[in-house]
Every structure is written in structure tokens, then in C-alpha cells.
C-alpha positions in Angstrom: 0.0 -0.1 0.0 1.1 3.6 -1.3 1.0 6.5 1.4 -1.2 9.0 0.1 -0.1 11.8 -1.2 -3.0 13.8 0.3 -3.6 12.2 3.3 -4.7 14.5 6.4 -1.4 15.3 8.4 -0.9 13.3 11.7 -2.0 14.7 14.7 1.6 15.5 16.1 2.8 17.1 13.4 -0.4 20.0 13.7 1.9 22.3 16.2 4.6 21.5 14.5 6.1 24.9 12.3 6.4 23.3 8.8 10.2 23.3 8.4 10.4 20.8 11.6 7.2 18.8 10.4 9.5 18.5 6.7 12.5 17.3 9.1 10.4 14.7 11.0 8.9 13.1 8.4 12.4 12.4 6.7 13.8 10.8 9.7 10.9 9.2 10.6 10.4 7.9 6.6 13.2 5.0 7.2 10.9 3.9 10.9 7.4 2.7 8.9 6.5 -1.1 8.7 6.6 -2.6 5.2 2.9 -1.8 5.2 3.4 1.7 5.1 6.7 2.0 3.1 7.0 -1.5 0.9 10.3 -0.6 -0.1 11.7 -1.0 3.1 15.2 -2.6 4.4 14.2 -2.6 7.7 11.6 -6.0 7.5 13.8 -8.8 5.9 12.1 -11.8 4.3 15.0 -13.9 3.5 17.6 -15.5 4.9 20.2 -13.0 3.1 18.3 -10.0 4.3 17.9 -11.1 8.3 22.2 -11.9 8.3 22.3 -8.3 7.3 19.1 -6.9 9.1 20.9 -9.1 12.5 24.6 -7.4 11.9 23.2 -3.7 11.3 21.3 -4.6 14.8 24.3 -5.1 16.7 26.1 -2.2 15.1 22.9 0.1 16.1 22.5 -0.8 19.8 26.6 -1.3 20.5 26.5 2.7 19.2 23.8 3.7 21.4 25.3 2.4 24.1 28.9 3.9 23.3 27.0 7.4 22.8 25.2 6.7 26.2 28.6 6.5 27.9 29.8 9.0 26.3 27.3 11.3 26.8 27.3 10.3 30.9 30.7 10.5 31.3 30.4 14.0 29.5 27.5 15.1 32.1 29.4 13.6 35.2 32.9 16.1 34.4 30.7 19.0 33.7 28.9 18.6 36.9 31.8 17.9 38.9 34.5 19.9 37.6 32.1 22.7 36.9 33.1 26.4 37.8 32.7 27.6 41.5 33.6 31.9 42.4 36.2 30.9 45.0 37.5 27.9 44.1 41.5 26.9 43.3 42.5 26.0 40.5 43.0 23.0 39.0 45.7 20.5 39.5 47.0 20.4 35.9 47.8 16.7 34.9 50.0 15.8 32.3 49.5 12.2 30.3 47.1 9.5 31.9 48.8 5.9 31.4 45.5 4.1 32.3 43.1 6.6 30.7 45.0 6.4 27.8 45.1 2.4 27.4 41.2 2.4 28.5 40.3 4.6 25.2 42.8 2.8 23.3 41.7 -1.0 24.4 38.0 -1.0 24.7 37.2 0.9 21.0 40.0 -2.1 19.9 37.7 -4.3 21.4 34.6 -2.7 20.2 35.9 -3.2 16.5 36.5 -6.9 17.1 32.7 -7.3 18.6 32.2 -6.1 15.1 34.3 -7.7 13.0 33.8 -11.2 13.7 30.2 -11.1 12.8 30.9 -8.7 9.9 33.5 -11.5 8.7 31.1 -14.1 9.6 28.0 -12.6 7.1 30.4 -11.4 4.2 31.3 -15.4 3.8 27.3 -16.8 4.5 25.9 -13.8 1.7 29.0 -14.5 -0.9 28.4 -18.2 -0.3 28.3 -20.5 -3.5 24.8 -21.4 -4.4 23.4 -25.3 -3.4 22.9 -27.5 -5.7 18.9 -27.5 -5.6 18.6 -23.4 -6.0 16.4 -22.2 -8.5 18.7 -20.3 -11.0 17.6 -16.9 -12.8 19.9 -14.9 -15.4 18.9 -10.8 -14.7 20.0 -8.3 -17.6 19.6 -4.8 -16.5 18.4 -2.2 -19.4 18.0 0.9 -19.9 15.3 1.2 -18.2 13.7 -2.4 -17.3 14.7 -5.7 -16.1 14.5 -8.7 -17.7 14.3 -12.0 -16.3 15.7 -15.6 -18.2 14.8 -18.9 -16.6 16.6 -22.0 -18.2 14.4 -24.7 -18.0 14.3 -28.3 -19.3 17.8 -28.8 -18.5 19.1 -25.3 -20.1 17.2 -26.3 -23.3 14.5 -23.7 -23.2 14.0 -20.3 -21.4 11.3 -18.8 -20.1 11.6 -14.8 -20.8 9.2 -12.2 -18.3 10.4 -8.7 -18.1 10.2 -6.7 -14.6 8.5 -9.2 -12.7 10.6 -12.3 -11.0 8.6 -15.3 -9.8 10.8 -17.2 -7.0 9.4 -20.5 -4.2 9.3 -19.4 -1.1 11.8 -21.8 1.1 14.2 -22.5 -2.3 17.7 -21.3 -2.5 17.8 -18.5 -5.3 20.4 -17.8 -7.2 20.4 -14.5 -9.8 23.0 -13.8 -12.0 23.4 -10.4 -13.1 24.5 -9.1 -16.4 24.4 -5.6 -17.8 22.7 -5.4 -21.0 24.2 -2.5 -21.6 25.6 0.4 -19.1 26.1 -0.4 -15.3 22.8 -1.0 -13.3 22.8 -2.2 -9.9 19.8 -4.6 -8.5 18.5 -3.9 -5.0 15.2 -5.6 -3.6 15.7 -4.6 -0.1 13.6 -7.3 1.9 15.3 -10.0 0.3 18.9 -8.8 0.7 22.2 -6.1 -0.3 22.5 -4.8 -3.5 24.1 -6.2 -6.7 26.1 -4.8 -9.6 24.5 -5.6 -13.1 27.8 -5.0 -15.5 28.5 -5.2 -19.3 30.8 -7.9 -19.6 30.5 -9.2 -16.4 28.3 -11.4 -14.4 27.7 -11.2 -10.9 25.9 -13.4 -7.8 23.3 -12.8 -5.1 21.9 -16.2 -3.3 19.2 -16.1 -0.8 16.3 -18.1 0.4 13.0 -16.5 0.2 11.2 -17.2 3.8 7.3 -15.6 3.2 5.0 -15.2 0.2 4.3 -11.8 -0.9 5.3 -9.2 -3.4 8.3 -7.8 -2.7 9.3 -4.0 -4.4 12.8 -3.1 -5.7 14.9 -1.2 -8.0 17.3 0.6 -9.7 20.3 1.4 -7.1 23.0 3.0 -9.9 22.3 5.9 -11.6 21.6 4.7 -15.7 20.1 7.9 -17.1 17.6 10.4 -17.0 14.6 7.8 -16.5 16.7 5.6 -13.5 14.1 6.7 -11.4 11.6 4.9 -13.5 13.0 1.5 -13.3 11.5 -0.5 -11.1 11.0 -4.1 -10.5 8.9 -6.5 -8.4 9.6 -9.9 -6.5 6.8 -12.7 -6.5 7.6 -15.1 -3.8 5.3 -18.1 -4.2 4.3 -21.5 -2.3 5.8 -24.2 -4.8 3.4 -25.8 -6.1 2.0 -22.5 -7.2 5.4 -21.4 -8.8 5.9 -24.3 -10.5 2.3 -23.9 -12.3 3.7 -20.0 -13.0 6.8 -21.3 -14.7 4.9 -24.1 -16.9 2.3 -21.2 -17.8 4.7 -19.0 -18.9 6.5 -21.7 -20.7 3.6 -21.9 -23.3 3.5 -19.5 -26.3 0.9 -17.1 -26.7 -2.8 -17.9 -27.0 -4.2 -18.4 -30.7 -7.2 -16.3 -31.2 -10.5 -18.6 -32.5 -13.1 -18.4 -34.3 -15.5 -16.7 -31.8 -12.7 -14.0 -30.8 -13.5 -10.9 -31.0 -13.1 -8.9 -34.2 -10.8 -6.4 -32.3 -8.2 -9.0 -31.2 -8.0 -10.6 -34.6 -7.2 -6.9 -35.9 -5.1 -6.1 -33.1 -3.2 -9.1 -33.2 -2.1 -9.0 -37.3 -1.1 -5.3 -36.4 1.0 -6.5 -33.3 2.6 -9.5 -35.3 2.7 -7.7 -38.9 3.6 -4.1 -37.8 6.5 -2.4 -36.0 5.8 -3.9 -32.9 7.2 -7.2 -34.0 10.8 -5.8 -34.7 11.6 -5.7 -31.0 9.2 -8.0 -29.2 9.1 -11.5 -29.0 5.3 -13.3 -28.9 6.1 -17.4 -28.2 4.4 -18.9 -30.7 4.1 -16.1 -33.5 6.4 -14.2 -36.0 7.2 -11.6 -33.9 11.0 -12.1 -32.9 12.4 -9.1 -31.7 15.0 -8.7 -29.1 15.2 -5.2 -28.3 12.5 -4.6 -26.0 10.4 -7.2 -23.3 8.7 -10.3 -24.1 5.3 -9.8 -24.3 4.0 -13.6 -25.0 2.3 -13.4 -21.3 2.2 -9.5 -20.8 -1.8 -10.0 -19.3 -0.7 -11.7 -16.1 2.0 -9.1 -15.3 0.5 -6.3 -12.7 2.6 -3.3 -14.1 4.0 -1.7 -17.3 6.7 0.3 -17.8 8.9 -1.6 -15.8 7.2 -0.6 -12.6 5.5 2.5 -12.9 1.7 2.1 -13.8 -0.6 -0.9 -13.5 -1.4 -3.1 -15.7 -4.9 -2.1 -17.5 -6.2 -0.8 -20.8 -5.9 2.9 -20.3 -2.7 2.7 -19.4 -1.5 0.5 -22.3 -2.9 3.1 -24.3 -0.7 5.7 -23.0 2.0 4.0 -23.1 1.8 2.8 -26.7 1.0 6.1 -27.8 4.3 7.9 -26.6 6.6 5.8 -23.9 8.5 9.2 -24.3 6.3 11.2 -22.5 6.0 8.9 -19.7 9.7 7.5 -19.1 11.7 9.9 -20.5 14.5 8.9 -23.2 12.4 5.2 -23.3 14.0 3.6 -26.1 10.7 2.5 -27.5 9.4 5.6 -30.1 5.9 7.1 -30.6 5.4 4.9 -33.6 2.6 7.0 -34.6 -0.3 4.7 -34.3 -3.8 5.9 -35.0 -6.3 5.9 -31.9 -8.2 3.0 -33.7 -4.9 0.9 -34.3 -3.5 1.3 -30.7 -7.2 0.1 -29.5 -7.0 -2.8 -31.6 -3.5 -3.7 -30.6 -4.3 -2.9 -26.6 -7.7 -5.3 -27.1 -5.0 -8.2 -28.4 -2.1 -7.6 -26.2 -4.9 -7.8 -23.1 -5.5 -11.6 -24.6 -1.7 -12.7 -23.6 -2.5 -14.7 -20.4 
């Protein structure tokens, strides 16, 4: 659930000046739960993310304890050694071996307490994927994500865009590639970010622990629509995931004699027109590779890399003028008539 921009101000903020209210909102923005702030690193839902969260808690608690100690000592010193009229000048001390030893050993001990679990987490999160891991190839493009699932022993590939589906309780290995420039893959509730670099393969391995939809985005500036390069991870129970993968492996549905004429016209315009030069629709003559695979487009909850809900109105807006929605989008304005766009949308909405 996304916070409403027009929601009334909280009661606690109504008595604060506007500048203080803005500062309070910024400070508290990272403290909400996953329902209020869904793209959060503070609500881990995988083993990888929980390891990082526990390490972060340790450093926060230790830092808080050190802060309390320092301020308590400072308060004691300010009170005990405060200036009093008529008091003699304090004795000047040059060096204190015990004090110097304490403030050398104590930080060293704190560093060791943090370093040991840090090294352990580094080895955990960099470990090789187990043999039973699901492997998915992730390719970052300007400005969308492609997900490729090797199936049938690697002989075939299921391809989708901007939504990666995974089974709960099964290790997942994402192999990250940069399709054009450097991007960075980050779904906070699943774990740390990893760069997707052209010519190099990076990996991230994690085990999703709860079903749900988890939001992510590119975390490396990659051009003018960087902020519009979003994605979703959908975690299913195993049986549900297997059914999804089987359905995705099937070719696009063919129109039948009972199919609406608008759908038939839309199919012809799509698979024989400019769309086919950039998009794949398996089972048709559309075999382009420059844009997302559209074989099962109607199953996706969003379009345009997660920035628009997948419905007829938004599909029309996107096909009519993509750069108006996503500046610099590689998909051009094709100059299609309003009627042709309606036909194409009618066909795309049958691609389940």
C-alpha cells in the first residue's frame, strides 16, 4: 500500500512549524513497517536480508551504548568539575597511562565485536549457491529488467520482464548481467544490492521465507529514467510457482473463430507491424529482441518497468507516446492512430 500524498497530516505534526514537520517526516520515513513503506530494508523476508538486519542491529545497539557512555561521562565531568567562584585552580595533569590504555583497548574491543560477525555475514552472503537452487539470469537494460529462467535442463528459456517469480523456501541464485550500461539490482527485503555490469556476471543467493510481493529498483544511476526503473519479486508457495513456470513456458494463445474481431485485427497489427521488430511473442512471427517479451504480458501487474498498473488505459498511454511517460525510453512514438492502438491493446490483454 503506497502512502497517499493527499492524506491529512498526523495529529502530532499539526502543532509543529512546516520546516520541523518536514524534518520529522524525513527522519521517520525509514521507521515505518512494510505496509506503510513497502520498499524497506527494515523488514527482512529472506535469510540474506535477515543476516544483514541482525548485523545492522548489533552495530546500532553498540553505537547507542557508546553514545550513552560518552554523554554520561561528559555530564559527570561538567557537573563535578564545573567552575565555582573562589575555587582553586585545578591541578594540571600531563598524561594518564590508565586512561589512555582504556580508550585504546575499548575501541579495539568494539571493533573486534563488530568485525567477527561482519566477516561471518560476508562469507555467508558470498557463498556458492547450493545444488538445489533455482537459477535466474537477470539483465538490466535502460530502463527495464529482463528475467530468464533456464528450463528443461537448460535447453529452453522462459523470459519475462520486470517481475521475477520465485518459490518460498528454495534457494534462489540470480546471475546479474548489464545489458547496456552499469545497473544495480536491489530488492531490500531480499538482501543487499549487486551491480549488473556489461561483460561480467555477479551473483546474489538468498532463500525467500514468506510469500508476498516485494518491491525493488535500480540502485545505480543509469540515465534520465533511472528513478523509473522498478521491479517486483513475487514469492510463491512451491506448487503455485511450478504452475506459474509451466504457464510461462507455453506459447501465446492463438485466436479462435469465436475471438472478437478487434483482437484479430490487433494481433495482425502487432505481429506484422513495428511491434514485432522489437518484441517477442512466442508462437507468432514476432521475434524482436530489443524490448521485453510480451508472450504473457496480460499476467503482469504493471507495465513500463513497474511504474504503471497493467490496464487498458495505461497500455494505450504507453503505446501512444512512451517517452512522455518515461523520458529517454527506447520505445519510440510509432505514430499509430487511436483506433489501431485500441486494437493492439485488445490483443495484448488476451496474452495470459
